[in-house]
GULO-180888 format. One record per residue (C-alpha): residue number from 0; x, y, z. Coordinates in steps of 0.02 Angstrom, whole numbers. Each point is the difference from the previous one (the first is absolute). Layout:
! residues N
 num   east  north     up
 NUM      X      Y      Z
...
! end
This chain:
! residues 715
 num   east  north     up
   0  -1833  10577  -5886
   1     91    170     -6
   2      5     70    175
   3     84    163    -53
   4   -149     56   -104
   5   -173     43     65
   6   -106   -156      9
   7   -142    -10   -125
   8   -175     35     63
   9    -61   -158    -86
  10    113   -111    105
  11    -39     97    160
  12   -187    -23    -28
  13     19   -173     76
  14     45     85    165
  15   -152    114      0
  16   -131    -91   -103
  17     32   -187     20
  18   -134   -123    -52
  19     59   -121    133
  20    102     14    160
  21     89   -132    103
  22     43     43    181
  23    150   -106     48
  24      4    -11    190
  25   -185     39     14
  26    -63     14    179
  27   -170    -36     76
  28     30    148    117
  29    -63    159    -86
  30    116    105    109
  31    159    -80    -69
  32     89     55   -161
  33    -42   -167    -81
  34   -183     20     45
  35    -33    185    -33
  36      3     -6   -191
  37   -107   -156     -5
  38   -139     63    114
  39     10    176    -73
  40    -35    -60   -176
  41   -141   -115     58
  42    -80    143     98
  43     25    132   -136
  44    -61   -110   -141
  45    155    -25   -107
  46    -62    -78   -162
  47    152   -107    -39
  48     47   -173     61
  49     84    -14    171
  50    107   -151     44
  51     63    -18    180
  52    159   -105     10
  53     47    -80    166
  54     36   -186     32
  55    -75     14    175
  56   -176     45    -57
  57   -127    -73   -120
  58   -120    148      7
  59     27    184     46
  60   -139    128     -5
  61   -113   -123    -89
  62    126    -23   -141
  63     94   -160    -43
  64    178     12     66
  65    137    -89    -97
  66    157    -79     74
  67    112     79   -133
  68    -12    119   -146
  69     33   -142   -121
  70   -166    -79     49
  71   -103    157    -34
  72   -110    -31   -153
  73     14    111   -153
  74    104    156    -26
  75     57    118    137
  76     39    180    -48
  77     61     64    169
  78     76    -83    152
  79      6     78    173
  80    146    -76     96
  81    -24      9    189
  82    126   -131     60
  83    173     17     79
  84    149     70    -96
  85     76   -174    -17
  86   -163    -73    -64
  87    -30    146   -119
  88    130    -64   -123
  89    -90   -167    -18
  90   -167     88    -14
  91     66    106   -143
  92     69   -155    -87
  93   -175    -74      8
  94    -63    163    -77
  95    123    -21   -143
  96    -56   -181    -26
  97   -182     55      2
  98     26    143   -122
  99    -53    135    123
 100     19    174    -76
 101     26    104    158
 102     39    -21    185
 103    -13    104    158
 104    121    -51    138
 105    -50     61    173
 106    144    -83     91
 107    144     95     78
 108    174    -69     30
 109     80     46   -166
 110    120    139    -53
 111    -54    112    144
 112     78   -123    124
 113    175    -18    -71
 114    105   -108   -116
 115    -92   -166     27
 116   -168     81    -33
 117     73     93   -149
 118     54   -166    -76
 119   -176    -73     22
 120    -73    155    -81
 121    119     -9   -147
 122    -45   -181    -32
 123   -185     43      7
 124     21    141   -126
 125    101   -107   -120
 126   -136   -133      6
 127   -135    130    -31
 128     91     74   -149
 129     36   -170    -77
 130   -185    -41      6
 131    -72    173    -42
 132    -82     20    171
 133    -33    179     55
 134     50      7    182
 135    -64    122    133
 136    104      4    159
 137     64    -93     97
 138    -21     77    173
 139   -158     92    -51
 140   -184     19     45
 141    -51    -33   -179
 142   -131     72   -116
 143   -181     52     19
 144   -107     41   -151
 145   -158     92     53
 146    -71     -7   -176
 147    -22   -189     -6
 148     11    -43    187
 149    164    -93    -30
 150    103    -21    158
 151    177    -64    -22
 152     56     78    162
 153    -39     18    183
 154    -56    142    115
 155    -81     95   -145
 156   -150   -113    -28
 157   -158    107      9
 158    -92     87   -140
 159    -41    181     40
 160   -179     26     54
 161     -4    190    -17
 162    111     52   -143
 163    -51    177    -48
 164    123     -7   -146
 165     -6   -182    -57
 166    133    -88   -104
 167    121    146     10
 168    163    -30     93
 169    137   -128    -23
 170    134    -17    134
 171    171    -86      1
 172     96    -19    162
 173    175    -64     35
 174    -56    -15    181
 175   -149   -113     27
 176    -48     67    170
 177     13    182    -51
 178   -100    -35   -156
 179   -138    -85    100
 180    -14    153    114
 181    -11    116   -150
 182   -131   -112    -82
 183   -112      8    153
 184     16    189     17
 185    -35     31   -185
 186   -149   -118      4
 187    -69     91    153
 188     11    162   -101
 189   -111    -77   -133
 190    139    -30   -128
 191    -36   -158    -97
 192    147   -110    -45
 193     30    -91   -162
 194    156    -94     57
 195    109    -16    154
 196    172    -78    -20
 197    126    -42    136
 198    156    -30   -104
 199    114    -71    135
 200    179    -40    -51
 201    -38     28   -185
 202    107   -148    -46
 203    -84     -5   -171
 204   -138    127    -30
 205     49    173     59
 206    -90    157     54
 207     17     69   -177
 208    -86   -152    -77
 209   -153     24    110
 210      0    187    -34
 211      0    -29   -189
 212   -140   -128     18
 213   -110    123     95
 214     37    139   -125
 215    -73   -110   -137
 216   -153    -47    104
 217   -151     99    -62
 218    -82     13    172
 219    150     56    101
 220      4    190     -4
 221    133     37    132
 222    145   -110     58
 223     82     11    170
 224    150    -84     75
 225    114    -24    148
 226    176    -10    -73
 227    163    -34     88
 228    105    -18   -156
 229     15    -83   -170
 230    137   -106    -73
 231    -28     48   -181
 232    -32    184    -21
 233    -24    -17   -188
 234   -155   -107     29
 235    -72    132    116
 236     42    131   -131
 237   -102    -94   -130
 238   -148    -30    115
 239     -2    182     58
 240      7     61   -179
 241   -149   -112    -40
 242    -97     74    147
 243     38    180    -51
 244    -51    -32   -181
 245   -160    -85     58
 246    -37    147    120
 247     -8   -117    149
 248     66     84    158
 249    125    -99    104
 250     10     43    187
 251    150    -73     91
 252     60     -8    178
 253    187    -24    -30
 254    103    -42    155
 255    188    -14     21
 256     31    187    -18
 257    137      2    130
 258    150   -115      9
 259    -53    -99    153
 260   -177    -24    -66
 261     67    -53   -170
 262    102   -137     83
 263   -152    -58     96
 264   -103     -5   -158
 265    128   -110    -88
 266      7   -124    143
 267   -191     -4      9
 268    -37    -46   -180
 269    165    -34    -87
 270    -36    152   -110
 271    136    121    -48
 272    -26    179     57
 273     79    120   -124
 274     43    181     26
 275   -152     90     68
 276     43    155    -99
 277     -8   -101   -160
 278   -164    -80     52
 279    -74    171     38
 280     58     71   -166
 281    -68   -151    -92
 282   -170     21     84
 283     -7    181    -60
 284     53    -53   -173
 285   -140   -127    -20
 286   -137     89     97
 287      3   -122    146
 288    -70     81    157
 289    105    -36    153
 290    -97     17    162
 291     70     -3    175
 292   -122   -118     83
 293   -174    -74      4
 294    -91    162     47
 295     75     96   -145
 296    -31   -146   -117
 297   -183     -6     50
 298    -22    188    -22
 299     76     -8   -175
 300    -94   -158    -45
 301   -164     83     53
 302     32    144   -121
 303     35   -117   -145
 304   -152   -106     43
 305   -123    144     12
 306     66    146   -104
 307     49     49   -175
 308    180     49    -36
 309     27    189     19
 310     45    113   -145
 311    141     80     98
 312     72     27    174
 313   -100    153     53
 314    -95    -27    161
 315   -142     99     79
 316    -17     -5    190
 317   -158     27    102
 318     30     22    187
 319   -104     44    151
 320    139    106     75
 321    141    107    -66
 322    135    -96     92
 323    -47   -171    -65
 324    -11     68   -176
 325    173     77      8
 326     72   -160     72
 327    -77    -99   -143
 328     67    125   -126
 329    177    -21     69
 330    -13   -189    -10
 331    -63     10   -179
 332    146    111    -53
 333    125   -119     81
 334    -77   -146    -96
 335     17     89   -167
 336   -182     52    -17
 337    -47    173    -58
 338   -134    103     85
 339   -135     43   -127
 340    -23    182    -49
 341   -187     22    -15
 342    -67     91   -151
 343    -89    167     18
 344   -172    -79    -10
 345     37   -119    143
 346     78    135    108
 347   -149    115    -25
 348   -125   -138     43
 349    100    -49    155
 350      6    181     60
 351   -189     13    -12
 352    -25   -168     83
 353    121     10    147
 354     -7    119    149
 355    108    155    -17
 356    128    -62    125
 357     25   -166    -92
 358    131    -34   -133
 359    -57    -21   -180
 360    179    -40    -54
 361     76   -173     -3
 362     -7    -80    129
 363   -182     49     23
 364    -42     33    183
 365   -188    -20     20
 366     13     27    189
 367   -121    -68    130
 368   -145     52   -110
 369     14   -174    -72
 370   -101    -61    150
 371   -137    132    -11
 372    -22     24   -187
 373    -70   -161    -76
 374     47     41   -181
 375    167     88     25
 376    112   -152    -20
 377    -98    -70   -148
 378      7    165    -95
 379    184     27     39
 380     44   -176    -54
 381   -100     16   -161
 382     89    162    -44
 383    173    -78     22
 384    -44   -157    -95
 385    -62    105   -146
 386    154    112     -5
 387    112    -56   -145
 388    154     47    102
 389    -39   -132    132
 390     59   -176    -42
 391    -30    -79    171
 392    -91     45    159
 393     51    -24    182
 394   -140     24    126
 395     48     17    183
 396   -144    -78     98
 397    -27     32    185
 398   -107   -124     94
 399    -60     -9    180
 400   -108    -99    123
 401    -65    161     77
 402   -161     12    -99
 403     73    106   -142
 404    -61    -34   -175
 405    110    -90   -125
 406     -3    116   -151
 407    122   -102   -106
 408   -110   -152     20
 409   -141    103    -72
 410     91     21   -166
 411     48   -183    -21
 412    -98     -8   -162
 413     97    148    -70
 414    170    -70     51
 415    -31   -178    -57
 416    -58     58   -172
 417    136    130    -28
 418     93     -9   -166
 419    158     56     87
 420     94    -93    138
 421    -59     45    175
 422     85    -45    164
 423    -84     31    168
 424    107     23    155
 425    -99    -49    155
 426     58     85    159
 427    -75     -9    174
 428    -35   -123    142
 429     50   -180    -33
 430   -171    -81      9
 431    -82    133   -107
 432    141     -2   -128
 433    -10   -189    -19
 434   -188     11    -26
 435     22    134   -133
 436    141    -92    -88
 437   -114   -151     -9
 438   -139    109    -71
 439    113     74   -135
 440     68   -172    -42
 441   -176    -69    -26
 442    -37    147   -116
 443    162    -32    -95
 444     76    166     48
 445    187     -8     38
 446     28     54    179
 447    143    -11    126
 448     37     69    172
 449    182     52    -30
 450     43    155   -102
 451    164    -73    -63
 452    -88   -151    -76
 453   -133    110    -78
 454    127    112    -84
 455    125   -135    -52
 456   -136   -106    -78
 457    -65    149   -102
 458    178     39    -54
 459     26   -182    -52
 460   -160      5   -103
 461     57    160    -88
 462    175    -67    -36
 463    -70   -161    -70
 464   -121     94   -112
 465    142    107    -66
 466    111   -153    -28
 467   -135    -93    -97
 468    -33    151   -110
 469    186     29    -34
 470     25   -184    -37
 471   -127     12   -142
 472    113    118    -97
 473    168    -73     53
 474     99   -136    -85
 475    167    -85     12
 476    134    107    -78
 477     76    -42   -167
 478    158    104     -6
 479     44    102   -152
 480    135    -64   -116
 481    173    -13     76
 482    116    -45   -144
 483    131    -74    114
 484   -113   -101    118
 485     67   -161    -78
 486    173     47     62
 487    -56    -14    181
 488     18   -189      4
 489    181     11    -59
 490     40    139    124
 491    -73   -105    142
 492     93   -158    -50
 493    129     20    139
 494   -126     44    135
 495     11   -147    121
 496    -66    -22    178
 497     66    136    116
 498    101     76   -143
 499    -10    189    -14
 500     24     93   -163
 501     99    160     -7
 502    -95    161    -28
 503     61     14   -180
 504    -62   -177    -37
 505   -165     38     84
 506    -26    155   -105
 507     30    -99   -159
 508   -148   -108     52
 509   -109    151     36
 510     43     74   -170
 511    -46   -164    -85
 512   -169      9     86
 513    -31    177    -59
 514     28     83    170
 515    100    161    -24
 516    167     14     92
 517    130    135     21
 518    125     27   -141
 519    166    -74     54
 520    154    -99    -43
 521    114   -123     88
 522    179     60     25
 523    148   -109     47
 524    126    142      9
 525      5    184     44
 526     24     47   -182
 527   -155   -101    -50
 528    -98     83    138
 529     48    174    -60
 530    -43    -44   -180
 531   -173    -68     48
 532    -33    153    109
 533     45    114   -146
 534   -120    -93   -114
 535   -141      8    128
 536     28    180     50
 537     39     66    173
 538    -43    -18    142
 539      8   -190     21
 540    -10   -133    134
 541    130   -137     28
 542    -52   -164     81
 543     87   -164     33
 544    -65   -142   -109
 545     17   -159    103
 546   -121   -144     33
 547     75    -10    175
 548    -43    179     52
 549   -190     16     12
 550      5    161    102
 551    127    108    -89
 552    -12    154    110
 553     47    -97    157
 554    157    -63    -89
 555     51    174    -59
 556    -43    -56   -175
 557    -96    154    -60
 558     56    175    -48
 559   -125    127    -64
 560     -4    169    -87
 561    170    -17    -84
 562     17    145   -123
 563    181     -7    -60
 564    119   -133    -70
 565    114     23    152
 566   -143    -37    119
 567    -46   -155   -100
 568    180    -66      8
 569     11     32    186
 570   -169    -80     34
 571     50   -153   -101
 572    154    -27    110
 573    -94     36    163
 574   -139   -125    -41
 575    121   -141    -43
 576     99     27    160
 577   -155     14    110
 578    -79   -158    -69
 579    160   -102     17
 580     11     55    181
 581   -185    -37     32
 582      0   -171    -84
 583    172    -56    -60
 584    -68   -153    -93
 585   -137     94    -94
 586     -9    -35   -185
 587     16    168    -88
 588    -66      8   -178
 589     44    184    -17
 590    -68    172     41
 591   -165     59    -68
 592      0    176    -68
 593   -179     59      2
 594    -94    158    -46
 595    -45    107    151
 596   -188     12     10
 597    -78    162     58
 598   -180     30     51
 599   -123   -141     13
 600    -61    -99    150
 601     87   -155     65
 602   -111   -154      8
 603     30   -187     16
 604    -73   -140   -104
 605     44   -182     14
 606    -34   -186      5
 607      2   -119    148
 608    -45   -183     19
 609   -126    -43    134
 610      4   -182     59
 611   -190    -11    -17
 612    -49    112   -146
 613    158      0   -105
 614     48    159    -93
 615    -51    161     88
 616     22    175    -72
 617     52    142    116
 618    -16    189    -16
 619     36    148    113
 620     99    158     27
 621    182    -39    -32
 622    171     46     62
 623     16      1    189
 624   -189     18     23
 625    -37   -182    -39
 626     98    -53    154
 627    -45    147    112
 628   -187      5    -36
 629    -39   -171    -74
 630   -133     89   -104
 631    -25   -135   -129
 632   -140    -92    -89
 633      1   -180    -62
 634    -98   -103   -127
 635     14   -181    -55
 636     47    -26   -183
 637    -76      3   -128
 638    -54    181     19
 639   -140     87    -93
 640      7    183    -47
 641   -121     34    143
 642    115    -93    121
 643    148    108    -50
 644    -98    162     17
 645    -67    -52    169
 646    177    -38     60
 647     55    176    -42
 648   -151     83     82
 649     10   -110    155
 650    163     65     73
 651     -3    145    122
 652    124     92   -111
 653   -121      6   -146
 654    -29    185     33
 655    183     30    -45
 656    -26    -87   -167
 657   -166     84    -38
 658     72    175     12
 659     29     74    172
 660     -2    189     31
 661     -7     49   -182
 662    128   -126    -62
 663    -47    -85   -164
 664    -72   -176     16
 665    118   -144    -33
 666    -15   -111   -153
 667   -112   -130     83
 668    -34    -98   -159
 669    187    -25    -24
 670      6    -77    174
 671   -148   -111    -46
 672     96    -60   -153
 673    152    -46    107
 674   -105    -96    127
 675    -88    -99   -135
 676    163    -42    -88
 677     72    -60    165
 678   -155   -108     22
 679     31    -83   -167
 680    186    -18     36
 681    -36    -84    168
 682   -117   -127    -81
 683    110    -35   -151
 684    161    -21     99
 685    -28    -88    167
 686    189     -7     27
 687    -11    181     59
 688    -31     -8    186
 689     26    186     34
 690      9    155   -108
 691      9    178     67
 692      4    155   -109
 693     49    128    130
 694      0    140    -38
 695   -113      7   -150
 696    -14    183    -45
 697   -172     56    -59
 698    -13    167    -85
 699   -149    112    -34
 700   -142    -61   -109
 701     57    -41   -176
 702    187    -14     45
 703     -1   -181     58
 704    115    -91    120
 705    181    -55     12
 706     76   -139    105
 707    154     64     89
 708     44   -161     92
 709    -57   -181     -2
 710     34   -155    103
 711    -42   -174    -67
 712     25   -161    101
 713    -27   -178    -62
 714   -116   -131     72
! end
């Protein structure tokens, strides 16, 4: 069994659709973990065979109870192990003898407790792999399949009695208790589950395996998760790519954002928490929606459950007061949503419909007339929904216990049948708001009581729609021909762990990959330096070429704008003396004589190795700005053309590249080409742990780029 690849759905079917289940450590008490799955399946009508295993009972729940798994008649597809950590090893050995295909281990006391528990867990995993047993857990609350009433877990044991959107949502949680809370809240909102998985320590099957399984499930339309971290980022990359291609939204609560929380997450599950910046960038790259908590998750889930995807990010706002409308407009702008500009027909109709003192612009202020004019809200809403410039609608709903009418309730039919996404924001007294939220929920109209959740969920829906549409036309990049690409392996032959190449060596690698660099030569004497400068043409730059001097300026190893032979000779001597003083033992390969670039914008492009995801590509404004502003974007390799373009547009400095104050736009496609070639380089040559091209000069459109400096460090 290959644990580094995503597990096949066929083998995982035994976890979710077993024909027979043995519960090892079965209990006659329905409130105990060993009793919950047994009594749940009896109550819910699970169609498969159920075999309680416990030497202290002959019958449990009206079913024959066996003293050991070996005495259970016939085949067993799935075993639920609810005995102590020490006894779990023997139970799994019995599973191997019996030919069991999958096992769920509830028990704690494994890797999460320290070295002794880690040893027990390792032995369990080795046994499972040797016998092709798919293992969920240990230290988990197991699996619940609402589609066939299969319970291989505890706490989550009841089929939903009022699912407004049945067979819709699959959820994976690295925290059993948190997952159970989320399950109950979602079920209370009428969201029907397909699967619930508490993954526990993920000793064998990981979060990514369950995600991939749910992506391939025909009934599961949206997948959610509580994620603390993953050990193998490449598996999550594959599963997320599957979800994006299948147009299945993934909503994640990802914890461990801050250092202290990340440490807590690791000690809680044994999972590795990688850099949060890389996680965040990866989520953007693959269209994963990161939400900040249960309320935001539920708001976003409600939109996906009840609405179509929007055509764009333009939102129309209907408010009962000017102030609330303006506040909503500000929030929308902050979230990246655009206020719709109504067409002339809509504006004219609104002007005729609304009182003279009301606003017919966006946001639409329909004033207190909403309570006295029975048709005002319906007609206003219809106009905005019909306007082609409105992609989504946000309706600010006031409610009260003071005998006022509830106009928004009166247009429930219009809102629930709208072709465009609609979100209602319910404001007012607590009791009245809760009643109205319940009303909207029952009519399958997304509604929340917090403006931030309303706006962020609409923004998430718009971003996901855009990502899905862009993904349809994007593809992994196949770089154009680079005649010298084959030389790269030879040039990297001496790149060992923690070894740094000199700049001249690094540029040879860039040239082999087809990335343009400055014209230059390597001089070992003043006379050579003058000759190279003459060939290049003045002015020139002189730089120390040493693998031991990564930051040349700090060492006095750079002289710029040298326009005469005398200045070149003097600079050569000054650089050698300064470097020997700065680092007497530095290995000096010579002095680079380089053309002096004029014009252009300094950017940075590079490669880094994340401990979770592997090769990561970096982009941002270069020179001193990368340290001063940290205005960078990241993506996990391999990149698509869309990924590279999004990286460029994502940084705050994009306005500089797109042509600021009449300046010509930079050659953005040349930057795209560099990023994609770095992506290929990072994947082809894992011995590169870090590569920085800084600065990379980008010139105006059509004039390309040139690498002025490069740093390459070995893994």
